[in-house]
N, C-alpha and C positions, 0 to 999 in steps of 0.2 A: 374627821369627816373634814372639818374646814381645813385644819393643816394640810392635810394629803391636796385639796385644790390650790393653794396659795404656795404648795411646793413645787406643785406642776406650771404653775403661771410663773414663779421666777424661772422655772430652768426653759421652757416652751411659752414664752408669752405670748408670741404673735396667732399660734395654735391656740392659745388658749383664748384669744379675745374672738378668732376666727375656725370656728370649731372643722369648719369644710377644710382650711388648710392641713389641717395634719391630719385627714383623711389622704389628702394630694402626695402627701409626704411619707406617707404608711402604705404601702398599695397590699401589705399582707395582711391588714386591717378594714373586713369589708364596713362601708357604712352603712349603717343601720335605718330605718326610716323614726326612729325614734330619737336618733342622733341627729338628722339632718335638720332640726328645727330646732327653732328659736326660744329657748326659756320661758318669755313673758307669753307665749304663746304654747301649749303643750298641747303633744299632739294626740293625746288620747281624752276620752269622757272624763268627767268629774267620776264617775262610777267605776270608768277602769282603772285613775286615779288610785282611788280606794284601795282596789285590790293590790296594785303593784304596791302600794304604799305598807300594807298589809304583809305582803311578802317580804319585803325588802326589811322591814320592823323586826320580825319573825328571825329571820336569818339570821338579823347583827344580834339579836337577845337569845335565841337558842341553837348560834353555831350549826344549824342545819337549816335548809328550807321546809317550809311548812308542809304538809300531807293535805291532800284536797278534804278531808273530815277535819281537819284544823281551820282553814278557810271559813265551812259550811259552819262550825259550831261559833265562829267569830260572827261572821256574818248573818247568822241565821236563816240558813236558807236551804235549798232542795240539792243532795249532789250533782242533779244534773244539770243545774245552775250553775254551780262551781264549777265542774266539769267543760261547761260552754263557754264559760267566761275566758278559762285556761288556754279553752281554744283558741277562741279569737284573740287572745294576748299574744298569745306564739304566732298566730297567724300573718299579726300587725308586726310583727317582732321587736315587739315590748319584751319578752322572757323566750328564754332558751330552757328545751327541755331533754333529756335524753331517754328516749324509746325504751321499755320496760326498765328504766330504773329507778325505783320510788324516792319522791323525796328531792329532785333532781331539777327543781325550775329553779331559774337564776336571771334575774333582772338586770336586762341590758340596759334601762334607761339610766341616763344620770341619776345618783341619787338628790342631787342640787334641783332636780326638775320634778324633784315626787313631792306629793302634798302633803299636807299635815293629815295623818291617819285620826279619822273620828270613829270614835264607836257609834254603831249603827242605832237609831234611836228603836226603842223599845214600843212593840204594838200596845197602844192604850186601851185596845177594846175589850 
């Protein structure tokens, strides 16, 4: 991951330093809400960040995106909760999905701006 970032910085140092310049130079690549924010101020909430980190990590480890059931199992929440979060992330421009295709979630947020994934706290009751 770091090597890819370094390689990009060497090829396109100005655009890497100023993400807005890359979008101005590449009219065929639309600028997303997630990419227009600085890395120090993530555009998503901590909870959204955990979902994005999970989707990214799961995709890297399993070579395919997670199903909503995989997220439900990891986070220990109900199917409607997972589905609403997926819809929220999609509306905000943090992920893309292909309608009607299973396991089609793709994280749009640059990996370097994602949070560290933490295992949800077990209910102590």
